[in-house]
C-alpha positions as CSV (number, residue, x, y, z in Angstrom):
1,X,86.8,37.1,-136.9
2,X,86.7,38.4,-133.3
3,X,84.5,36.9,-130.9
4,X,84.9,37.7,-127.1
5,X,83.4,36.3,-124.3
6,X,80.3,38.3,-123.1
7,X,81.4,39.4,-119.6
8,X,79.4,42.8,-119.3
9,X,75.8,43.3,-120.1
10,X,73.7,46.2,-120.3
11,X,70.0,47.0,-120.0
12,X,67.5,49.7,-120.9
13,X,64.5,48.5,-119.5
14,X,62.1,50.7,-121.8
15,X,58.1,50.7,-122.0
16,X,57.0,50.4,-118.4
17,X,54.5,53.2,-119.1
18,X,53.2,52.3,-122.3
19,X,52.8,48.7,-121.1
20,X,50.4,50.2,-118.2
21,X,48.3,52.1,-120.7
22,X,47.7,49.1,-122.6
23,X,47.1,47.0,-119.8
24,X,45.0,49.3,-118.1
25,X,47.0,49.4,-114.8
26,X,48.3,52.2,-112.8
27,X,51.9,53.6,-113.0
28,X,52.7,52.3,-109.6
29,X,51.7,48.9,-110.4
30,X,53.6,49.3,-113.8
31,X,56.6,50.5,-112.0
32,X,56.6,47.6,-109.5
33,X,56.2,45.2,-112.3
34,X,59.4,46.8,-113.9
35,X,61.1,46.4,-110.7
36,X,60.2,42.6,-110.4
37,X,61.2,42.2,-114.1
38,X,64.5,43.5,-113.0
39,X,64.9,40.8,-110.1
40,X,64.0,38.2,-112.7
41,X,66.7,39.4,-115.4
42,X,69.3,39.4,-112.4
43,X,68.3,35.5,-111.8
44,X,68.7,34.7,-115.3
45,X,72.1,36.4,-115.1
46,X,73.1,33.9,-112.5
47,X,73.1,31.1,-115.2
48,X,75.8,33.0,-117.1
49,X,79.1,32.6,-115.1
50,X,81.2,34.5,-117.4
51,X,78.8,37.6,-117.1
52,X,80.4,39.6,-114.4
53,X,78.6,42.8,-114.6
54,X,75.1,43.8,-115.5
55,X,74.1,47.4,-115.8
56,X,70.4,48.8,-115.6
57,X,69.2,52.3,-116.9
58,X,66.8,52.7,-113.6
59,X,66.2,56.6,-113.8
60,X,67.5,59.0,-116.4
61,X,68.5,62.4,-115.4
62,X,65.5,63.6,-117.8
63,X,63.0,61.4,-115.7
64,X,63.8,63.4,-112.6
65,X,61.5,66.1,-114.6
66,X,58.5,64.0,-114.0
67,X,55.8,64.8,-112.0
68,X,56.1,64.7,-108.1
69,X,53.2,62.1,-107.9
70,X,55.2,60.1,-110.1
71,X,58.4,60.6,-108.4
72,X,57.1,60.1,-105.1
73,X,55.8,56.7,-106.3
74,X,59.1,55.5,-108.0
75,X,61.2,56.8,-104.8
76,X,58.8,54.6,-102.5
77,X,59.5,51.5,-104.7
78,X,63.2,52.4,-104.5
79,X,63.0,52.6,-100.7
80,X,61.2,49.5,-100.5
81,X,63.8,47.6,-102.6
82,X,66.8,49.0,-100.9
83,X,65.4,47.9,-97.5
84,X,65.7,44.3,-99.0
85,X,69.1,44.3,-99.6
86,X,70.0,43.2,-96.4
87,X,67.3,40.9,-95.3
88,X,68.3,38.0,-97.4
89,X,67.5,39.4,-100.8
90,X,68.9,37.6,-103.9
91,X,71.9,40.4,-103.4
92,X,72.7,38.6,-100.0
93,X,72.0,34.9,-100.9
94,X,74.1,35.1,-104.3
95,X,76.8,37.3,-103.2
96,X,75.8,40.5,-105.9
97,X,77.7,43.6,-105.4
98,X,75.2,46.6,-106.0
99,X,76.6,49.8,-107.2
100,X,74.7,53.2,-107.8
101,X,75.9,55.5,-110.7
102,X,74.3,58.9,-111.3
103,X,74.0,62.2,-109.7
104,X,72.9,61.0,-106.1
105,X,72.5,64.5,-104.7
106,X,69.2,64.7,-106.9
107,X,67.7,62.1,-104.6
108,X,66.0,62.7,-101.0
109,X,68.7,62.3,-98.4
110,X,66.9,59.2,-96.8
111,X,67.5,57.6,-100.4
112,X,71.3,58.7,-100.7
113,X,71.7,57.1,-97.3
114,X,70.0,53.9,-98.2
115,X,72.1,53.7,-101.5
116,X,74.9,53.9,-99.5
117,X,73.9,51.5,-96.8
118,X,73.3,48.8,-99.7
119,X,76.7,49.7,-101.5
120,X,78.5,48.9,-97.9
121,X,76.5,45.7,-97.1
122,X,77.4,44.5,-100.6
123,X,80.9,45.9,-101.2
124,X,82.8,42.6,-100.6
125,X,80.5,40.1,-102.7
126,X,82.2,39.2,-105.9
127,X,80.0,36.9,-107.7
128,X,78.5,39.8,-110.1
129,X,78.4,43.3,-109.9
130,X,74.8,45.0,-110.8
131,X,75.0,48.7,-111.4
132,X,71.8,50.9,-111.2
133,X,72.0,54.0,-113.2
134,X,69.9,56.5,-111.1
135,X,69.6,60.3,-112.2
136,X,72.0,59.3,-115.0
137,X,72.8,60.9,-118.3
138,X,75.8,59.8,-120.2
139,X,76.5,63.4,-121.3
140,X,76.2,64.6,-117.7
141,X,78.6,61.8,-116.7
142,X,81.2,62.7,-119.2
143,X,80.8,66.5,-118.2
144,X,81.2,65.5,-114.1
145,X,84.3,63.4,-115.0
146,X,85.8,66.4,-116.7
147,X,85.4,68.5,-114.0
148,X,87.1,66.1,-111.6
149,X,89.9,65.6,-113.8
150,X,90.2,69.4,-113.8
151,X,90.4,69.9,-110.4
152,X,93.3,67.0,-110.3
153,X,94.9,68.9,-112.7
154,X,94.7,72.1,-111.0
155,X,95.8,70.4,-107.8
156,X,98.9,68.9,-109.5
157,X,97.3,65.3,-109.0
158,X,97.6,64.2,-112.6
159,X,99.7,64.8,-115.7
160,X,97.1,65.7,-118.4
161,X,99.6,64.4,-121.0
162,X,99.1,60.8,-119.4
163,X,95.5,61.1,-119.7
164,X,94.1,58.8,-122.2
165,X,90.5,57.2,-123.4
166,X,91.3,54.2,-120.9
167,X,92.5,55.8,-117.9
168,X,89.9,59.0,-118.2
169,X,87.4,56.0,-117.3
170,X,88.4,56.2,-113.7
171,X,86.7,59.8,-113.3
172,X,83.3,58.4,-114.3
173,X,80.7,57.3,-112.1
174,X,81.4,53.7,-112.2
175,X,84.4,51.9,-112.7
176,X,83.5,48.5,-114.7
177,X,84.1,47.0,-118.0
178,X,82.4,48.7,-120.7
179,X,79.1,46.6,-121.8
180,X,79.9,44.0,-124.7
181,X,76.1,43.7,-125.2
182,X,73.3,46.2,-124.7
183,X,70.0,45.2,-124.8
184,X,66.9,47.7,-125.2
185,X,63.4,46.9,-124.7
186,X,60.2,48.4,-126.6
187,X,61.5,48.3,-129.9
188,X,62.9,51.9,-129.5
189,X,66.2,51.7,-131.4
190,X,68.3,54.5,-129.7
191,X,70.5,54.5,-126.7
192,X,68.9,57.7,-125.0
193,X,72.2,59.0,-123.4
194,X,72.9,55.5,-121.7
195,X,76.8,54.6,-121.3
196,X,77.6,57.5,-123.8
197,X,81.4,57.0,-123.2
198,X,81.5,53.0,-122.3
199,X,78.9,52.1,-125.4
200,X,81.4,53.2,-127.9
201,X,82.0,49.6,-129.0
202,X,79.0,47.6,-127.5
203,X,76.9,45.5,-129.6
204,X,73.3,46.6,-129.5
205,X,70.4,44.2,-129.5
206,X,66.6,45.8,-129.8
207,X,63.8,43.7,-128.2
208,X,60.2,44.6,-129.8
209,X,58.7,44.0,-126.1
210,X,58.1,46.5,-123.5
211,X,60.2,45.6,-120.3
212,X,57.2,43.5,-118.3
213,X,56.8,41.4,-121.0
214,X,60.8,40.2,-121.5
215,X,61.4,36.5,-120.6
216,X,64.0,34.3,-120.2
217,X,63.8,33.0,-123.9
218,X,64.5,36.4,-125.0
219,X,67.7,36.8,-123.0
220,X,68.9,33.5,-124.3
221,X,68.1,34.6,-127.6
222,X,70.3,37.9,-127.3
223,X,73.4,36.2,-125.9
224,X,73.4,33.9,-128.8
225,X,73.0,36.6,-131.3
226,X,76.0,38.4,-129.5
227,X,78.2,35.2,-130.1
228,X,77.0,35.1,-133.7
229,X,78.5,38.6,-134.5
230,X,82.0,39.6,-135.5
231,X,83.5,42.5,-133.2
232,X,86.1,44.1,-135.3
233,X,86.6,47.0,-132.9
234,X,87.4,49.3,-136.1
235,X,90.2,46.8,-137.3
């Protein structure tokens, strides 16, 4: 039996729009609830010192095809939250490093600049790292990584014979430990293109609640479930 420490965790926070429909609230309110829930989850993770990395599927590449009105509302929330990072937020107080993974060039330049500012402000924090996947798709990440590798190979910066499954990771959007545990809310049982390369051996946990409904006891149960599993890695 192989039972490894839970160092890296990931979340697919699914179900905001369905929660809004059931609750009779508008999408903007629902997305704000989802954002508030993410902050709660990060606070809960602070109680697990062994968990050093948390990665959230914030906005997929496919989500970028939503209506202009919906994207405008989301961008407003992102901008407001990014403004808080350097203003005594949980990231500052708890020394949490913030990173963004995905195709940033799909976002307004103002948001791109604020992402860069937030990363710069938190770059020396070492308590935990939180990755937010924005404009993200796992297959697109692999394609973009392959392009970077091809450029390095063309410029003789890398020996292709030396490339393997481990060091290929440096070409991905973010260089962080693959998730040991990946949690998806809403009861949907698929990964929807999240961390396609990194999740090859992740343990999966599907919660039959919408993201805004998740509570701390649900996280505790998921973590306990992880430690009861056998991770064999094909052995």
